[in-house]
N, C-alpha and C positions, 0 to 999 in steps of 0.2 A: 504493500500501500502507500503511495506515494502523497505528503499532504503538501497543499498546496502555500504561497505564503501568502501575509496577507496586512495589510493597513493594522496602526497600530492601535486603533481601537477596536478591531475582531479577538476574538480568542478566538484560541486554534485549537481549540477540543482538550480530551482529556477529562477533566472535574472543573466542577463550577462551586462556587463559597454558597452559591445560595437556592437549593431542593428545591423550592418552592418556585421558581418560574417559571413560566411555560411555554415551549416552545413550536414553531411549526416547523416542517421540514421539505425542500423543494430537490429534485433531484431533475437531472439534465443525463437522460439514457443516451447512451453507445452499444456499441457490438463489444467493447472492450474491456470499457469504463464507464464508470459511474459516477459523474459529477455532481454533489449533495452535503446546500446548503441549508442553516441553521437560523433559522427565524423570531425573535421573544414577538409572543402571541399580543403581548402588552403593547412594547412601547415599540413594536415594529422597527427594533437597530437587529440591525444584521451580525449576528455571533460567530460565524464566524462558515471557513470553506472547505472542502476536503475533495482527495479525488476516490476510489474505489475500487477493486480490480470485480468483474463481475460474473467471479466466483461465489461458492453458499461459504466460504470465507469472509469471501467478500461484501456479502450482504452480513451476515453477522459483525462486520464490525464496520457495516458503515450501521447499523441501529442500535449498536451500541455507543460511536461515536454522537449517535442524534438528544440520546439518554443523557450523555452527560454531562448536558444546559443544562439538563433537568427533568420536566413533566413532560412528554412526546403527545402535545395536542391531534395533528395530521402529520401527512406529509401528500403533496401534489407530485403528481410526478408526469414527466414526458414521454409519452410513449409509453400507459401498458399496454399496448395489444401486440409491442413486437419489440425490443432490444429489452426493454423493461417489465416483462411479462416474468420473466426468474422472481426477481424482484418486489413485483407487485405478491405474489401467490407465499413470498417469505412472509413480507413484512400482512398480508391476512391475515395467515398461520399467528402469527402471533398479535392478535389481536390489536392490529396498528390502525387507525383507520387510515383511509387511503383515499384519494381524491384524483382522476383523470382530469391531464392540463392540456388546453388546446396549444401547439405555438402562440408563440406570439407575432403578432400583426407585422404584415411590411414597415408602417407608418410609426411603431412603435421601438423597431432595432432601427430603424433613421436617426430613429430621438435618442436611444440612448445606447446602441451599438449591439455588435454580435458577436457575445464568447461560451464558455462555459458557464464560467462563474457567474455570468450575466441569463444568463437563463437558467439556471437552476436558484437561481433568488430572485427572479420573477415566476418561478412556481409556487414554493413558497408563499409569496404575496397575492399570488389568485388568489390560495385556500385560502388568505388573510379578509383580502377584500372580498368576497361571497365568489369568485368569476366564475369558479371551479368550485362543480358541486357536482358532477355528475360520478356515480361508482361506477371503477374499473370491471368488465365481464368477469366473471371467475374462472379462472385457464385450467378446474380439473375438471374433472367425470363426463360423460356423457356428451357434454355439449364440445366438448374439448375434443373427443377422440369422430364427434361428426364433424366437426371444422377441419380439421386433418386430412379427414381422408376427402372432405369435400375438393380440397385445392388438391389433392394426384388425380382425380375424377376430373376437374377442368381443361386440369394439363394433359390430360391424356384425348381428351377428346378433343384438347387446341393443335394439339401436337399430328390425328391423327388426319382434324381436316388439311393440315398444312400437310402432312405426307400424300393424302389423297389429290389436291393442288398440285405439286409437282408429279403427280406419279402421270393428272390430264398435261401437264405442261409437256411432259418428256412422250409420251401417245403424237402431241400435235407433231413436234418434229422431227418423232420417228422415221428411219428411210419409211420408203412408201410398203414397201411387203411388214413390214413388222406395226404400223400404222393400221393397213388394211386387215387386217386380222384380230387389231385389236380392236376395232372399230366393228367388226362382228359379235363380240360377243355379248349379250345385256350389262348394260350397267353395273346394274346389283349381283352378279355372278364373273364380271372382268376380274376385279383384285382377286379373287380367290381361284381363276382359271390360270391367271398370269404366277401368280405363288405356285402353280407347279410345275413349273414350266423347267427343261433340262435346257445343257447345252445341247445345242446344232452344232452337224461336222462340217454341213455349208456352209455356211454363214462364214463371212470372211470380218474383219477386226473392230469394224465401228457395229456390226451386227449385233455382236455377243457381247461388246457393250453396252448397246442397247438395253437389248433381255434380259444382260443381269442388274442394270440399273432398275428398269420397271420390275424383274423380281424383288430387290432389292428392297425396292417405296410398300409391294405388298404386301410382304416379310412385316414392315413395318406399320402398318398400316393392320394389319393382322393382329400384330403384338399389341398393339395400342385398345383394339377393340376389345381386344379378349381380359385386359387390364383395366377396360371404364365399367365392364362388365361383371366383374369380380368387385371392384367397388361399390359400383349400384344395388349389387346384391347385401353388401353389408352394413350399405348406408338407408335402406329401404328395413332391414331389421332396425338398426340403431332408434331411424325416423321415430319409427310404431314402437319404442320403448321408451322412449325419453314423453309423446306428444302424441294418443294413437286420438284423441281429441283431435289434433288439425289436421290428421291424415284424413280424420272422416269428412272433412267441408271441402265442398264444392268444388273440382277447381284443383286442389292440392295434392301435387303428386311430388315426389318421393325429395328429388332436388329442392323442387320451390316449399317444402318444409322444411328441408337441411339449411337455408340458406337463413329461413326466416329464422327459424334455432340461435343463428349464426349472432343473427341481430341482435333475437332478443337477451340470450343470454345464459348461462346457468343459476344465473341469481333473479330470481325473478322478480326480486325489490327493489332493485332498480330503474326497475320501470315502473310508474306507480300511478300511470293511467292510460285509459284508452286513447285519448286527445296527444299525450307526450309517446307515444307508443308510432304514432300517426306521426307525430312530426319526426318519428324519429328515422321511418321509411319517406320523409319527403311529400307523405303523401297529405303531409295537413295547408292549405291557405292558407296564405299572409296576407294581409292585410293593406292596399300597395290604393288609402283614400287621398284625397287632395284635395281642400276645398271643399267646392259640393259635387266634386265626384267619387264617389264610395261606391268602392271595387274590391275584387282580389287577386290577388295573381299565383302562379304556380311558384311551389316552392321547389327549389334546383341545389337545395342545400340535402342532407342526412343522409341515410348509408342508402348510395346509389343499387344497390347489388341489389339491395334488399327491396326498392322501389321496381326493376326490374323481376323479382319473384311476383310483386303487385300485381304487373300490367298482364305475367301472364298467366295467375290468375283469373285475372276479369276477362281477358282472350277464353279464355274454358270455357264460361261460365255464360260470355255472349252468345259460344258454340248452341251447348248445352243442357241450359241452364236455363230452366222455364221461368222463375220469376225473373232474374235479370233481363230474358230478349221481354217481360214483359214492361220492364221497367224504362228499358233502350224506346220504343217501344211511342212510352208516353211520354218520355222525356225530351225528345224528336218534336215531338207534337207540338210539342210546349216551347219549339224554336231552337235547345241549346243544341252542338256542334258534337258529334260523334267524340272531338278531343274534350270539350266540357264533359261528356257524359262518364266518360274514361274516367277522370278524376274522378268527380263522384263518388266513381264504383268506386275507384283504390282507397279508400276516404270510408266504406261500408265494408270490404274488403278487411281494412286494417282493424275496423273493427272486431268481426269476428272474428280474427286472429288474436286478438289481446282476450278475448273471452274463454276463446279456446283454451288459450295457457296458462289463463289464471283461474276462472270460472267452467271448467269444461264440462258438456253434458254428457250423461251419461250415453256411451258404447252401441253404436250402433252392430249387432250382432256381427259374426265375421264369418269370412267366404267357408273358412273349415267348417264353423258350427251345419250353416244351410247346406251344406253336403253331406255334412256324418245325417244331420237331419233326415233330410230328401231321402237317402239307400237308404235307413233305418226306416221306411213309410212304405219303402219300394216299387218307387216314381223313376220316372223317365226324366230328363235335361226336358223334355220336347214338352210333357205336360205341365212341368210346372211354370214353365215359356211362354206357352197358352194365355195358364190363366191367367199372368200377368201381363200378357201382350207383350211382350220383349224378345229380341230375339234370341234364341236358343245360344248364338257366338256366345253374347252379351251376359247374357245367366254362368256358362263355360267362362267367362272374366273372371264375373262375380268371385265364382266359386275359387276360384286359385288365388283368389287376390290381385289381382293384375288392374282390375276396374271397381272402382268403390263406387257405390250407392247410398246412402247413406238411410233415404228415405225406401227405398226399396228397399232394401235388406230387412230394416225391419218387418216391414209389409210380408215380405216373403219369408221368417221367420216365424209369425204370427200363428199365419195360413197353416204351416209344414207343422210345427205347435200344435194346433187342433187339431190337423188329421192326421196325426197322429194318436191325439188321448182317444179320436172318434175312433180307430181301428180296434186300438185296446177294449177298449166301453165295449163295441161290438163280437 
């Protein structure tokens, strides 16, 4: 650990004569070192600044150093979700109140300069002034597991798209014989077929290299598809365990549920209302009134990944949810544009999600339960599907868990239960 030099008015750490002094800490985080500042809670006087390694021993030393000045009230940390994630976990485990601090704006940095000690002190003063009030996300448990797997899934899908684009570009510029051969293969089978190609003795050097390049790109695409499928299956299980009521909502799939859980965090108490959650997702309208004009504008802040998840849910509901389709027709008749309707629907979806995560409704019967009841009653899928006027394929997807329709699942369960009871009574 390397301590920084301080002006004469600062205390360099170690011990303090007044054990009753209250201290607020601030931390500017980096990959290899954290810079901490201690500020007196009452007088707002800077007490000291020091550097600590980003190791388990460094975290302990940082906390001991802050407490050496007196009673530690709270710590403001910049970068709780990245460089300071380990420190945040440690401090939370030691029952230290931690606040998430935003990076200082450009105007403040132009006025006061930029350095690690200045940023650490600014983090502490942000807590003292009340500007930093956000509770960091919990970086442990099932939500953190979902987050790290979601990162892998997104990376696999992104790299697979790049590999497929490179494959298509290589086909376009390939020698005529190879290009014509590949173009005859249907799109869905093209990569799988090329993956099985072997070297041909009659090819020249260019043909050999082109076939090898296409084969390697096809192999890479298949590998990434398999990786994405494995991770998606694991995410399906984890999101079902973490928030089954969320998965029951119309339009919520594996990855939208994963993203919304990541945004919400494992410590649900950090978000106190549905309005706060909507604001976090960038789905709360912002007042933009002036003079005699009263209006609201789109909120372009918040978690954009969560906002994108809300948009995907809205699009799915506009296609398949009868209530949403009726709402869209009514709002169109009132003169709203499609973009305005989508913004309204995002706000309603945010409300549904908040309630599902904080006050979940009773869960709909699962597909496996329906299948077991149907088999116990001796009924084929076509009979049940006809009873509820749905395609057999949709019933099959419901039973296997691919499709979720809580309302239909509840109706089918009640009917099968009654049918089973009637059979036994007879």
